[in-house]
VOVEXDO-954089 format. One record per residue: residue number from 1; residue in three letters; x, y, z of N, C-alpha, C, O in turn. Coordinates in steps of 0.1 Angstrom, whole numbers, plus 5000, padded with zeros to 4 digits. Layout:
<mitis>
MITI;i;aa;n.east;n.north;n.up;ca.east;ca.north;ca.up;c.east;c.north;c.up;o.east;o.north;o.up
MITI;NUM;ala;X;Y;Z;X;Y;Z;X;Y;Z;X;Y;Z $
...
</mitis>
This chain:
<mitis>
MITI;i;aa;n.east;n.north;n.up;ca.east;ca.north;ca.up;c.east;c.north;c.up;o.east;o.north;o.up
MITI;1;met;4938;4192;8169;4937;4195;8183;4950;4200;8189;4950;4210;8197 $
MITI;2;lys;4961;4194;8185;4974;4199;8190;4976;4213;8186;4981;4221;8193 $
MITI;3;asn;4973;4216;8173;4975;4230;8168;4967;4240;8176;4971;4251;8178 $
MITI;4;leu;4955;4236;8180;4947;4246;8188;4953;4249;8202;4952;4260;8207 $
MITI;5;ile;4959;4238;8207;4966;4240;8220;4977;4250;8219;4979;4259;8227 $
MITI;6;trp;4986;4248;8209;4997;4257;8207;4992;4271;8204;4999;4281;8209 $
MITI;7;leu;4981;4273;8197;4976;4286;8194;4971;4293;8207;4973;4305;8208 $
MITI;8;ala;4965;4285;8215;4960;4291;8228;4972;4295;8237;4970;4305;8244 $
MITI;9;leu;4983;4288;8237;4995;4292;8244;5001;4304;8239;5007;4312;8246 $
MITI;10;leu;5001;4306;8226;5008;4317;8219;5001;4330;8220;5007;4341;8221 $
MITI;11;leu;4987;4330;8220;4979;4342;8220;4982;4352;8232;4983;4364;8229 $
MITI;12;pro;4983;4347;8244;4986;4357;8255;4998;4365;8253;4998;4376;8256 $
MITI;13;gly;5009;4358;8249;5022;4366;8247;5021;4376;8236;5026;4387;8238 $
MITI;14;val;5014;4373;8225;5012;4383;8215;5004;4395;8219;5007;4406;8216 $
MITI;15;thr;4993;4392;8227;4984;4402;8232;4992;4411;8241;4990;4424;8240 $
MITI;16;leu;5000;4406;8250;5008;4414;8259;5018;4424;8252;5019;4435;8256 $
MITI;17;ala;5025;4419;8242;5034;4427;8235;5027;4439;8228;5033;4449;8227 $
MITI;18;gln;5015;4437;8223;5008;4447;8216;5003;4458;8226;4999;4469;8222 $
MITI;19;asp;5002;4455;8239;4997;4464;8249;5008;4474;8254;5005;4483;8262 $
MITI;20;ile;5021;4472;8250;5031;4480;8256;5031;4494;8249;5033;4495;8237 $
MITI;21;gly;5029;4505;8257;5030;4518;8252;5019;4521;8242;5010;4513;8241 $
MITI;22;ala;5021;4532;8235;5011;4536;8224;5015;4528;8212;5026;4525;8210 $
MITI;23;pro;5005;4526;8203;5008;4518;8191;5018;4526;8182;5018;4538;8181 $
MITI;24;ala;5028;4518;8177;5039;4524;8169;5041;4516;8157;5045;4504;8159 $
MITI;25;thr;5040;4522;8146;5043;4514;8133;5052;4523;8124;5053;4535;8126 $
MITI;26;pro;5059;4516;8115;5067;4524;8106;5059;4535;8098;5065;4544;8093 $
MITI;27;asp;5046;4533;8097;5038;4543;8089;5033;4554;8098;5023;4560;8095 $
MITI;28;ala;5039;4556;8110;5034;4566;8119;5035;4580;8113;5044;4582;8104 $
MITI;29;ala;5027;4589;8117;5027;4603;8111;5040;4610;8114;5047;4607;8123 $
MITI;30;arg;5044;4619;8105;5056;4626;8105;5056;4635;8118;5045;4640;8122 $
MITI;31;thr;5068;4638;8124;5068;4646;8136;5064;4660;8133;5068;4666;8123 $
MITI;32;pro;5054;4665;8141;5049;4679;8139;5060;4689;8141;5069;4688;8149 $
MITI;33;glu;5059;4700;8133;5069;4711;8134;5067;4720;8146;5055;4721;8151 $
MITI;34;thr;5078;4725;8152;5077;4734;8163;5077;4748;8158;5084;4752;8148 $
MITI;35;his;5069;4757;8164;5067;4771;8159;5071;4782;8170;5070;4793;8167 $
MITI;36;ser;5075;4778;8182;5079;4788;8192;5088;4781;8202;5088;4769;8204 $
MITI;37;ile;5095;4789;8209;5104;4784;8220;5096;4778;8231;5100;4768;8237 $
MITI;38;glu;5085;4784;8234;5076;4779;8245;5071;4765;8241;5071;4756;8249 $
MITI;39;gln;5067;4763;8228;5063;4750;8224;5074;4740;8224;5072;4728;8227 $
MITI;40;ala;5086;4744;8220;5098;4735;8220;5101;4730;8235;5103;4719;8237 $
MITI;41;asp;5100;4740;8244;5103;4736;8258;5092;4726;8263;5095;4717;8270 $
MITI;42;ala;5080;4729;8259;5069;4720;8264;5071;4706;8258;5069;4696;8265 $
MITI;43;arg;5074;4705;8246;5076;4692;8239;5088;4684;8245;5087;4672;8248 $
MITI;44;leu;5099;4691;8248;5110;4685;8254;5107;4680;8268;5111;4669;8272 $
MITI;45;leu;5099;4687;8276;5095;4683;8289;5086;4671;8288;5087;4661;8296 $
MITI;46;gln;5077;4671;8278;5068;4659;8276;5075;4647;8272;5072;4636;8276 $
MITI;47;val;5085;4649;8263;5094;4637;8259;5100;4631;8271;5101;4618;8271 $
MITI;48;lys;5105;4639;8280;5111;4633;8292;5102;4625;8300;5105;4614;8305 $
MITI;49;lys;5089;4630;8302;5079;4622;8309;5075;4610;8302;5074;4599;8308 $
MITI;50;asp;5073;4611;8289;5069;4599;8281;5080;4588;8281;5077;4576;8281 $
MITI;51;arg;5093;4592;8280;5103;4583;8280;5104;4575;8293;5106;4563;8293 $
MITI;52;glu;5101;4582;8304;5101;4575;8317;5089;4566;8318;5090;4555;8323 $
MITI;53;ala;5078;4570;8312;5066;4561;8312;5069;4548;8303;5065;4537;8307 $
MITI;54;val;5075;4550;8292;5078;4538;8283;5087;4529;8290;5085;4516;8290 $
MITI;55;glu;5097;4534;8297;5107;4525;8304;5099;4518;8316;5102;4506;8318 $
MITI;56;ala;5090;4525;8322;5083;4518;8333;5074;4507;8327;5073;4496;8333 $
MITI;57;glu;5067;4510;8316;5058;4500;8310;5066;4488;8305;5062;4476;8306 $
MITI;58;phe;5078;4491;8300;5086;4479;8295;5091;4471;8307;5091;4458;8305 $
MITI;59;ser;5094;4477;8318;5098;4469;8330;5087;4460;8334;5089;4448;8338 $
MITI;60;thr;5075;4465;8334;5063;4457;8338;5060;4446;8328;5058;4434;8332 $
MITI;61;ser;5061;4449;8315;5058;4439;8305;5069;4428;8305;5067;4416;8303 $
MITI;62;glu;5082;4432;8308;5093;4423;8309;5091;4413;8320;5094;4401;8319 $
MITI;63;ala;5086;4418;8331;5083;4409;8342;5072;4399;8339;5072;4387;8343 $
MITI;64;leu;5061;4404;8332;5050;4395;8328;5054;4385;8318;5049;4373;8318 $
MITI;65;cys;5064;4388;8309;5068;4379;8299;5075;4367;8305;5074;4356;8300 $
MITI;66;tyr;5082;4368;8316;5088;4357;8323;5078;4347;8329;5082;4336;8333 $
MITI;67;glu;5065;4351;8329;5055;4342;8334;5049;4334;8323;5041;4325;8325 $
MITI;68;lys;5052;4337;8310;5046;4331;8299;5055;4319;8294;5067;4318;8298 $
MITI;69;phe;5049;4311;8286;5056;4299;8281;5066;4303;8270;5078;4298;8270 $
MITI;70;phe;5062;4311;8261;5071;4316;8251;5078;4330;8255;5074;4340;8251 $
MITI;71;val;5087;4329;8264;5094;4340;8271;5101;4349;8260;5099;4361;8260 $
MITI;72;asn;5109;4343;8252;5117;4350;8243;5109;4358;8232;5112;4369;8229 $
MITI;73;ala;5099;4351;8227;5090;4358;8218;5083;4370;8224;5082;4381;8218 $
MITI;74;cys;5079;4368;8236;5073;4380;8243;5082;4391;8246;5079;4403;8244 $
MITI;75;leu;5095;4388;8250;5105;4398;8253;5109;4405;8240;5110;4417;8240 $
MITI;76;asp;5110;4398;8229;5114;4404;8217;5103;4414;8212;5106;4425;8207 $
MITI;77;lys;5091;4410;8214;5080;4419;8210;5079;4432;8219;5077;4443;8214 $
MITI;78;ala;5082;4430;8232;5082;4441;8241;5093;4450;8238;5091;4463;8238 $
MITI;79;lys;5105;4445;8235;5116;4453;8231;5114;4461;8219;5118;4473;8218 $
MITI;80;glu;5108;4455;8209;5105;4462;8196;5095;4473;8198;5097;4484;8193 $
MITI;81;gln;5085;4471;8206;5075;4481;8209;5083;4493;8216;5080;4504;8213 $
MITI;82;arg;5091;4489;8226;5099;4500;8233;5108;4507;8224;5109;4520;8225 $
MITI;83;arg;5115;4500;8215;5124;4507;8206;5117;4517;8196;5121;4528;8194 $
MITI;84;met;5105;4513;8191;5098;4521;8182;5092;4533;8189;5092;4544;8184 $
MITI;85;arg;5087;4531;8201;5082;4543;8209;5093;4553;8212;5091;4565;8212 $
MITI;86;leu;5104;4547;8216;5116;4556;8220;5120;4564;8207;5125;4575;8208 $
MITI;87;ala;5120;4557;8196;5124;4564;8183;5115;4575;8180;5119;4586;8176 $
MITI;88;glu;5102;4573;8182;5092;4584;8180;5095;4596;8189;5095;4608;8185 $
MITI;89;leu;5097;4593;8202;5101;4604;8212;5114;4611;8208;5115;4623;8209 $
MITI;90;arg;5123;4603;8203;5136;4609;8199;5134;4618;8188;5141;4629;8187 $
MITI;91;ser;5126;4615;8178;5124;4624;8167;5117;4637;8171;5121;4648;8166 $
MITI;92;val;5108;4636;8181;5102;4649;8186;5113;4657;8194;5113;4669;8192 $
MITI;93;glu;5121;4650;8201;5132;4657;8209;5142;4664;8199;5146;4675;8202 $
MITI;94;val;5146;4657;8189;5155;4662;8179;5149;4674;8172;5156;4685;8171 $
MITI;95;glu;5137;4674;8168;5130;4685;8161;5129;4697;8170;5132;4708;8166 $
MITI;96;ala;5125;4695;8183;5124;4707;8192;5137;4713;8195;5139;4725;8196 $
MITI;97;ser;5148;4704;8197;5161;4710;8200;5167;4717;8188;5173;4727;8189 $
MITI;98;his;5164;4712;8176;5169;4718;8164;5162;4732;8162;5169;4742;8158 $
MITI;99;phe;5149;4733;8165;5142;4746;8165;5149;4756;8174;5151;4768;8171 $
MITI;100;lys;5152;4752;8186;5158;4761;8196;5172;4765;8192;5175;4777;8194 $
MITI;101;arg;5180;4756;8186;5193;4761;8181;5191;4771;8169;5199;4780;8169 $
MITI;102;leu;5182;4768;8160;5180;4777;8149;5175;4791;8154;5179;4801;8149 $
MITI;103;asn;5167;4791;8165;5162;4803;8170;5174;4811;8176;5174;4824;8175 $
MITI;104;val;5183;4805;8183;5195;4811;8189;5203;4818;8178;5207;4829;8179 $
MITI;105;val;5205;4811;8167;5213;4816;8156;5206;4828;8150;5212;4838;8147 $
MITI;106;glu;5192;4827;8148;5185;4838;8142;5185;4851;8151;5187;4862;8146 $
MITI;107;val;5184;4849;8164;5184;4860;8173;5198;4867;8173;5199;4879;8172 $
MITI;108;arg;5209;4859;8172;5222;4864;8172;5224;4872;8159;5230;4882;8159 $
MITI;109;asp;5219;4866;8148;5221;4873;8135;5214;4886;8134;5219;4896;8129 $
MITI;110;arg;5202;4886;8140;5194;4899;8140;5201;4909;8149;5202;4921;8145 $
MITI;111;glu;5207;4905;8160;5214;4914;8169;5226;4920;8161;5229;4932;8162 $
MITI;112;leu;5234;4911;8154;5245;4916;8147;5241;4925;8136;5248;4935;8133 $
MITI;113;glu;5230;4922;8129;5226;4931;8118;5221;4945;8124;5224;4955;8118 $
MITI;114;asp;5214;4944;8135;5210;4957;8141;5222;4965;8145;5222;4977;8144 $
MITI;115;arg;5232;4959;8151;5244;4966;8155;5251;4972;8143;5256;4983;8144 $
MITI;116;ala;5252;4964;8133;5259;4969;8121;5252;4981;8115;5258;4991;8111 $
MITI;117;gln;5238;4981;8115;5231;4992;8110;5233;5004;8119;5234;5016;8114 $
MITI;118;lys;5233;5002;8132;5235;5014;8141;5249;5020;8139;5251;5032;8139 $
MITI;119;asp;5259;5011;8138;5273;5016;8136;5274;5023;8122;5281;5034;8122 $
MITI;120;ala;5267;5018;8112;5268;5025;8099;5261;5039;8100;5266;5049;8094 $
MITI;121;ala;5250;5039;8107;5243;5052;8108;5251;5062;8116;5251;5074;8113 $
MITI;122;glu;5257;5057;8127;5265;5066;8135;5277;5071;8127;5281;5083;8129 $
MITI;123;ala;5284;5062;8120;5295;5067;8112;5291;5077;8101;5298;5087;8099 $
MITI;124;ala;5279;5075;8095;5274;5085;8085;5271;5098;8092;5274;5109;8086 $
MITI;125;phe;5265;5098;8103;5262;5110;8111;5275;5118;8114;5276;5130;8113 $
MITI;126;asn;5285;5110;8119;5298;5117;8123;5305;5123;8111;5311;5133;8112 $
MITI;127;ala;5304;5116;8100;5310;5121;8088;5304;5134;8083;5310;5143;8078 $
MITI;128;ala;5290;5134;8084;5283;5146;8080;5284;5158;8090;5282;5169;8087 $
MITI;129;asn;5287;5154;8103;5287;5164;8113;5300;5162;8121;5300;5158;8133 $
MITI;130;pro;5312;5166;8115;5324;5164;8123;5325;5173;8135;5321;5185;8135 $
MITI;131;lys;5331;5168;8145;5333;5175;8158;5345;5185;8156;5355;5181;8150 $
MITI;132;pro;5344;5197;8162;5355;5206;8161;5367;5201;8170;5364;5194;8180 $
MITI;133;pro;5379;5203;8165;5390;5198;8173;5391;5204;8187;5388;5216;8189 $
MITI;134;lys;5395;5197;8196;5396;5201;8210;5408;5210;8211;5419;5207;8206 $
MITI;135;ala;5407;5222;8218;5418;5231;8220;5427;5226;8231;5422;5220;8241 $
MITI;136;ser;5440;5227;8228;5450;5222;8238;5450;5232;8250;5447;5243;8249 $
MITI;137;pro;5454;5227;8262;5455;5236;8273;5463;5248;8272;5461;5258;8277 $
MITI;138;ala;5474;5246;8264;5483;5258;8262;5476;5269;8253;5480;5280;8255 $
MITI;139;ala;5467;5265;8245;5461;5275;8236;5449;5282;8243;5444;5292;8238 $
MITI;140;arg;5445;5277;8255;5434;5284;8262;5439;5297;8268;5450;5297;8273 $
MITI;141;pro;5431;5307;8267;5434;5320;8273;5435;5319;8288;5426;5313;8294 $
MITI;142;leu;5445;5325;8294;5446;5325;8308;5435;5334;8314;5432;5345;8309 $
MITI;143;pro;5430;5331;8325;5420;5339;8332;5426;5353;8336;5437;5353;8341 $
MITI;144;lys;5419;5363;8334;5424;5376;8338;5423;5378;8353;5414;5373;8360 $
MITI;145;pro;5434;5383;8359;5433;5385;8374;5422;5395;8378;5420;5405;8371 $
MITI;146;ala;5416;5392;8388;5405;5400;8393;5411;5413;8399;5421;5413;8405 $
MITI;147;ala;5404;5424;8396;5408;5437;8400;5407;5438;8416;5397;5434;8421 $
MITI;148;val;5417;5443;8422;5418;5444;8437;5416;5459;8440;5423;5467;8436 $
MITI;149;ser;5406;5462;8448;5403;5476;8452;5412;5480;8464;5419;5472;8470 $
MITI;150;val;5413;5493;8466;5421;5499;8477;5416;5494;8490;5424;5490;8499 $
MITI;151;glu;5403;5493;8492;5397;5488;8505;5402;5473;8507;5404;5469;8518 $
MITI;152;gln;5402;5466;8497;5405;5452;8498;5420;5450;8502;5424;5442;8510 $
MITI;153;arg;5429;5458;8495;5443;5458;8499;5445;5462;8513;5453;5456;8521 $
MITI;154;gln;5438;5473;8518;5439;5478;8532;5434;5467;8541;5440;5465;8552 $
MITI;155;ala;5424;5460;8538;5418;5450;8547;5429;5438;8548;5431;5433;8559 $
MITI;156;glu;5435;5435;8537;5445;5424;8537;5457;5428;8546;5462;5420;8553 $
MITI;157;his;5461;5441;8544;5472;5446;8552;5469;5446;8567;5477;5442;8575 $
MITI;158;asp;5457;5450;8570;5452;5450;8584;5452;5436;8590;5456;5433;8601 $
MITI;159;ala;5447;5427;8582;5447;5413;8586;5461;5407;8589;5463;5401;8599 $
MITI;160;arg;5470;5410;8580;5484;5406;8582;5490;5412;8595;5497;5405;8602 $
MITI;161;glu;5487;5425;8597;5492;5432;8609;5486;5426;8622;5493;5424;8632 $
MITI;162;arg;5473;5423;8622;5467;5417;8633;5473;5403;8636;5475;5399;8648 $
MITI;163;ala;5476;5395;8625;5482;5382;8627;5496;5383;8633;5500;5375;8641 $
MITI;164;arg;5503;5394;8629;5517;5396;8634;5516;5399;8649;5524;5394;8657 $
MITI;165;leu;5507;5408;8653;5506;5412;8667;5502;5400;8675;5506;5399;8687 $
MITI;166;ala;5493;5392;8670;5489;5381;8677;5500;5371;8680;5502;5365;8690 $
MITI;167;arg;5509;5369;8669;5520;5360;8671;5530;5366;8681;5535;5359;8690 $
MITI;168;glu;5532;5379;8681;5541;5385;8691;5536;5384;8705;5543;5381;8714 $
MITI;169;ala;5522;5386;8706;5517;5385;8720;5518;5370;8725;5520;5368;8736 $
MITI;170;ala;5516;5361;8716;5517;5347;8720;5531;5343;8723;5534;5335;8732 $
MITI;171;asp;5541;5350;8717;5555;5346;8719;5561;5355;8730;5573;5353;8734 $
MITI;172;ala;5554;5365;8735;5559;5374;8745;5564;5367;8758;5575;5369;8762 $
MITI;173;pro;5556;5358;8764;5561;5351;8776;5574;5343;8773;5583;5342;8781 $
MITI;174;lys;5575;5337;8761;5587;5330;8758;5599;5339;8756;5610;5336;8761 $
MITI;175;his;5597;5350;8750;5608;5360;8748;5612;5365;8762;5624;5367;8764 $
MITI;176;ala;5603;5368;8771;5606;5373;8784;5614;5363;8792;5624;5366;8798 $
MITI;177;ala;5610;5350;8791;5618;5340;8798;5632;5339;8792;5642;5337;8800 $
MITI;178;gln;5633;5340;8779;5646;5339;8773;5655;5351;8777;5667;5350;8779 $
MITI;179;ala;5649;5363;8779;5656;5375;8783;5662;5373;8797;5673;5376;8800 $
MITI;180;val;5653;5368;8806;5657;5365;8820;5669;5355;8820;5678;5357;8828 $
MITI;181;glu;5667;5345;8813;5678;5335;8812;5691;5340;8807;5702;5337;8811 $
MITI;182;phe;5690;5349;8797;5702;5356;8791;5709;5364;8802;5721;5364;8803 $
MITI;183;glu;5701;5372;8809;5707;5380;8820;5714;5372;8830;5724;5375;8835 $
MITI;184;arg;5707;5361;8834;5713;5352;8844;5727;5347;8840;5737;5347;8847 $
MITI;185;lys;5727;5342;8827;5739;5336;8822;5750;5347;8821;5762;5344;8823 $
MITI;186;lys;5745;5359;8817;5755;5370;8816;5761;5373;8829;5773;5376;8830 $
MITI;187;ala;5753;5374;8840;5758;5377;8853;5768;5366;8858;5778;5369;8863 $
MITI;188;glu;5764;5353;8855;5773;5343;8859;5786;5344;8852;5797;5341;8858 $
MITI;189;ser;5786;5347;8839;5798;5348;8831;5807;5360;8837;5819;5358;8838 $
MITI;190;glu;5801;5371;8840;5808;5383;8845;5814;5379;8859;5826;5383;8862 $
MITI;191;lys;5807;5371;8867;5812;5368;8880;5824;5359;8878;5835;5360;8885 $
MITI;192;arg;5823;5349;8869;5835;5340;8867;5847;5348;8861;5858;5345;8865 $
MITI;193;gln;5844;5357;8853;5856;5365;8847;5862;5373;8858;5875;5374;8859 $
MITI;194;ala;5854;5379;8867;5860;5386;8879;5868;5378;8888;5879;5381;8892 $
MITI;195;glu;5863;5365;8890;5871;5356;8899;5884;5352;8892;5894;5351;8899 $
MITI;196;ile;5883;5350;8879;5896;5346;8872;5906;5358;8873;5918;5356;8875 $
MITI;197;lys;5901;5370;8871;5910;5382;8871;5916;5383;8885;5928;5387;8886 $
MITI;198;ala;5908;5381;8896;5913;5383;8909;5924;5372;8912;5934;5375;8918 $
MITI;199;lys;5922;5360;8908;5932;5350;8910;5944;5353;8902;5955;5351;8907 $
MITI;200;leu;5943;5358;8890;5955;5361;8882;5962;5373;8889;5975;5373;8889 $
MITI;201;ala;5955;5383;8894;5961;5394;8901;5969;5389;8913;5980;5394;8916 $
MITI;202;glu;5963;5380;8921;5969;5375;8933;5982;5367;8929;5992;5369;8936 $
MITI;203;lys;5981;5359;8919;5993;5352;8915;6004;5361;8910;6016;5359;8913 $
MITI;204;glu;6000;5372;8903;6010;5382;8898;6016;5389;8910;6028;5392;8910 $
MITI;205;glu;6008;5392;8920;6014;5399;8932;6024;5390;8939;6034;5395;8944 $
MITI;206;lys;6021;5377;8941;6030;5368;8947;6043;5367;8940;6054;5366;8945 $
MITI;207;arg;6041;5367;8926;6053;5365;8918;6063;5377;8920;6075;5376;8920 $
MITI;208;lys;6056;5389;8920;6065;5402;8922;6072;5402;8935;6083;5405;8936 $
MITI;209;arg;6065;5397;8946;6071;5397;8959;6083;5387;8959;6093;5390;8966 $
MITI;210;arg;6081;5376;8953;6092;5367;8953;6104;5372;8945;6116;5371;8949 $
MITI;211;ala;6101;5379;8934;6112;5385;8926;6119;5396;8934;6131;5397;8933 $
MITI;212;glu;6112;5405;8941;6118;5415;8949;6126;5409;8960;6137;5414;8964 $
MITI;213;ser;6122;5399;8966;6129;5393;8977;6142;5387;8972;6152;5387;8979 $
MITI;214;ala;6142;5382;8960;6154;5376;8954;6164;5386;8951;6176;5383;8951 $
MITI;215;gln;6160;5399;8948;6170;5409;8943;6176;5416;8955;6187;5422;8953 $
MITI;216;lys;6171;5416;8967;6177;5423;8979;6189;5416;8983;6190;5403;8983 $
MITI;217;pro;6202;5424;8988;6214;5417;8992;6212;5411;9006;6204;5416;9014 $
MITI;218;glu;6220;5401;9009;6219;5394;9022;6226;5403;9033;6237;5408;9030 $
MITI;219;ala;6220;5405;9044;6225;5413;9055;6237;5406;9062;6236;5394;9065 $
MITI;220;lys;6248;5414;9064;6260;5409;9071;6258;5408;9086;6251;5416;9092 $
MITI;221;pro;6264;5398;9092;6262;5397;9107;6270;5408;9115;6281;5410;9111 $
MITI;222;glu;6264;5414;9125;6271;5425;9132;6281;5419;9142;6279;5408;9147 $
MITI;223;thr;6294;5426;9143;6305;5421;9152;6303;5426;9166;6298;5437;9168 $
MITI;224;gln;6306;5417;9176;6304;5420;9190;6317;5428;9195;6328;5425;9190 $
MITI;225;pro;6315;5437;9203;6326;5445;9209;6337;5436;9215;6333;5426;9222 $
MITI;226;gly;6349;5438;9212;6360;5431;9218;6363;5419;9210;6373;5411;9214 $
MITI;227;ser;6356;5416;9200;6359;5404;9192;6367;5407;9181;6367;5419;9176 $
MITI;228;lys;6375;5398;9176;6383;5401;9165;6376;5399;9152;6367;5390;9151 $
MITI;229;pro;6380;5408;9144;6373;5406;9131;6378;5393;9124;6373;5390;9113 $
</mitis>
């Protein structure tokens, strides 16, 4: 009778542990191979969702285990189920990630091989069809001067003459003003020269008069009649 009671208490904990997640045993099927990048991305996304679901189920089962009599046995069973389920998901994740890395390497190798083939084909073509050497600027013939007709030379001469006349017409008022200014300054200069000459002549005349006055003898005083000399 006592054994039956213990068995009745033990069965609920065992049943709860078996309900956590999907069944997982060491004899589980081998992880399926991935055959495309799209399939790998889909599996990685599903692994993320399944891992979150496993963690949520474990949290629920862990809370239920604390309500049972054999708490430790229940928790150990729940943890083992969680570990095995996460291991399965990890194997799927590793396989999908490995496929993506191999695909990157294969794509890079194909690109390098294609590039090497293109370079080899281009080198073979250039060797079979060498380009002529480029001529240096000094070796290039100079362009011949264009022939100038008599009419063209006459037209150029007429154009230069018209330009000269236009410049002279534009400068005429300036030249006229300069001529008037020149005549004014010339008249002022001649007037100053005349004034200077007049002053010099006046000074010279005064000097001569002083010199003549100094050369004349002094007049003797006249004697009055009946006075003694």
